[in-house]
C-alpha positions as CSV (number, residue, x, y, z in Angstrom):
1,M,0.0,0.0,0.0
2,E,1.3,3.4,-1.0
3,D,1.4,6.3,1.5
4,F,0.1,9.6,0.2
5,V,1.5,12.6,2.0
6,K,-0.8,14.0,4.7
7,K,-0.5,16.1,7.8
8,D,1.8,14.3,10.4
9,F,3.7,12.5,7.8
10,F,7.4,12.2,7.8
11,V,8.5,13.4,4.4
12,K,12.0,13.2,2.9
13,I,12.7,15.2,-0.3
14,K,15.4,16.0,-2.7
15,Y,15.1,19.4,-4.3
16,Q,16.9,21.9,-6.6
17,M,16.2,25.4,-7.4
18,K,16.8,27.5,-10.6
19,L,16.0,30.9,-11.8
20,K,13.5,31.3,-14.6
21,G,15.2,32.4,-17.6
22,E,18.6,33.2,-16.0
23,K,21.6,31.5,-14.7
24,A,22.0,31.4,-11.0
25,P,25.2,31.0,-9.0
26,E,26.4,27.5,-8.5
27,W,25.6,27.4,-4.8
28,F,22.0,28.3,-5.5
29,S,21.3,25.5,-7.9
30,Q,22.9,22.7,-5.9
31,I,20.8,19.6,-5.0
32,Y,19.8,19.4,-1.4
33,E,18.0,16.9,0.8
34,T,15.8,17.6,3.8
35,S,13.1,16.0,5.8
36,F,10.2,17.3,7.9
37,I,6.9,16.4,9.5
38,L,4.2,18.0,7.4
39,G,2.0,20.4,9.3
40,R,4.4,20.5,12.3
41,E,7.4,22.2,11.1
42,P,7.6,25.6,9.2
43,L,7.5,25.1,5.5
44,P,6.4,27.5,2.7
45,Q,2.7,27.1,2.0
46,I,3.3,26.7,-1.8
47,I,5.4,23.6,-1.1
48,E,3.1,22.1,1.5
49,E,0.1,22.4,-1.0
50,N,2.1,20.9,-3.8
51,I,3.3,17.8,-2.0
52,F,0.1,17.1,-0.2
53,D,-1.5,13.8,-1.5
54,K,1.7,12.9,-3.4
55,K,3.8,9.7,-2.8
56,A,7.3,8.6,-2.6
57,G,8.8,8.7,-6.2
58,D,6.7,11.6,-7.3
59,I,8.5,14.6,-8.9
60,I,6.9,18.0,-8.7
61,E,8.0,21.1,-10.4
62,L,6.9,24.4,-9.1
63,V,7.2,28.0,-10.3
64,I,7.4,30.2,-7.2
65,P,6.7,33.9,-7.7
66,P,9.1,36.4,-6.2
67,E,6.8,37.5,-3.4
68,S,6.6,33.8,-2.2
69,A,10.3,33.2,-2.7
70,Y,13.1,35.9,-2.1
71,G,11.1,39.1,-2.4
72,P,11.6,42.1,-4.6
73,H,14.9,43.3,-6.2
74,L,16.0,46.4,-4.1
75,P,17.7,49.1,-6.1
76,H,19.7,50.5,-3.1
77,L,21.6,47.1,-3.1
78,I,23.3,48.1,-6.4
79,R,26.6,49.8,-5.5
80,E,29.8,50.9,-7.1
81,I,32.9,49.3,-5.5
82,D,36.6,49.7,-6.1
83,I,38.2,46.8,-8.1
84,N,41.4,47.1,-5.9
85,S,39.3,46.1,-2.8
86,L,38.7,42.6,-4.4
87,K,41.0,39.6,-3.9
88,H,40.4,38.2,-7.4
89,P,39.6,41.1,-9.8
90,E,40.7,38.8,-12.7
91,R,37.5,36.7,-12.1
92,L,35.2,39.6,-12.8
93,K,32.9,39.1,-15.8
94,V,29.9,41.2,-16.7
95,G,26.6,39.3,-16.1
96,E,28.4,36.7,-13.9
97,W,28.4,36.2,-10.2
98,Y,31.6,37.1,-8.4
99,E,32.3,35.5,-4.9
100,E,35.1,35.5,-2.4
101,V,35.5,34.4,1.2
102,S,37.5,36.4,3.7
103,P,40.1,34.8,6.0
104,Y,37.4,35.0,8.8
105,G,34.8,33.1,6.7
106,S,32.6,36.0,5.6
107,R,31.3,35.6,2.1
108,T,31.1,38.5,-0.4
109,S,28.8,37.7,-3.4
110,F,27.5,40.1,-6.1
111,K,26.4,40.0,-9.7
112,V,28.7,42.1,-11.9
113,L,26.6,44.6,-13.9
114,E,29.4,46.7,-15.4
115,I,33.2,47.2,-15.2
116,K,34.6,50.7,-15.7
117,E,38.3,51.4,-15.3
118,D,38.9,50.7,-11.5
119,K,35.3,50.4,-10.5
120,V,32.6,47.7,-10.7
121,K,28.9,48.2,-10.5
122,A,27.7,45.4,-8.3
123,D,24.4,44.0,-7.5
124,F,24.3,42.7,-3.9
125,N,20.6,41.4,-4.1
126,H,20.0,37.8,-3.6
127,P,20.3,36.0,-6.9
128,A,16.5,35.2,-6.9
129,A,15.3,38.7,-5.6
130,G,12.5,39.8,-7.9
131,K,12.6,36.7,-10.0
132,E,10.5,33.5,-10.4
133,V,12.1,30.5,-8.9
134,I,11.6,27.0,-10.4
135,M,11.9,24.4,-7.8
136,K,12.0,20.6,-8.6
137,I,11.1,18.4,-5.8
138,E,11.5,14.6,-5.6
139,I,9.7,12.9,-2.7
140,L,12.2,10.2,-1.5
141,E,10.1,8.9,1.5
142,A,6.6,9.5,2.7
143,R,5.1,7.6,5.7
144,P,3.1,8.4,8.9
145,A,5.3,9.9,11.5
146,T,6.0,8.2,14.8
147,A,4.7,9.8,18.0
148,Y,8.4,10.6,18.8
149,E,9.0,12.4,15.5
150,I,5.9,14.4,15.9
151,L,6.9,15.4,19.4
152,S,10.4,16.3,18.3
153,A,9.0,18.4,15.5
154,E,6.7,20.3,18.0
155,I,9.6,21.0,20.3
156,K,11.8,22.1,17.5
157,A,9.0,24.4,16.2
158,C,8.4,25.9,19.6
159,S,12.1,26.5,20.3
160,G,12.5,28.3,17.0
161,G,14.9,25.8,15.3
């Protein structure tokens, strides 16, 4: 007997996100796996609605509008920066994402809009800001959650993480 996803089901998924009509940075389009108890842990409503009544092995492709994904593109996050402040200016390419990590582990990431002499016009918005996100989800496992799993999910939800 096949189990169709319902509230209080343990669900394990594999998913990948892409931008509609545009290339995203490599880290954004990686394949991820996660699991959750449906209806007990915070999950975007659009995902909950689309996996409900599906079963292990099903593949769902969603187009998520900007307001349900990463929000609007904010013009004030476009800035001009000095090329000399970057560790790898040779990697700058108009239309591509530039990324570097400081010795302390902080990440600098932006889309290169324009290069002029010693300045770069950089967009520091999230790659998906203002864009539709295509999310491909494969349901790897779907079964009724155990009482322990439900309790754990409730405790996690109450503690904020």
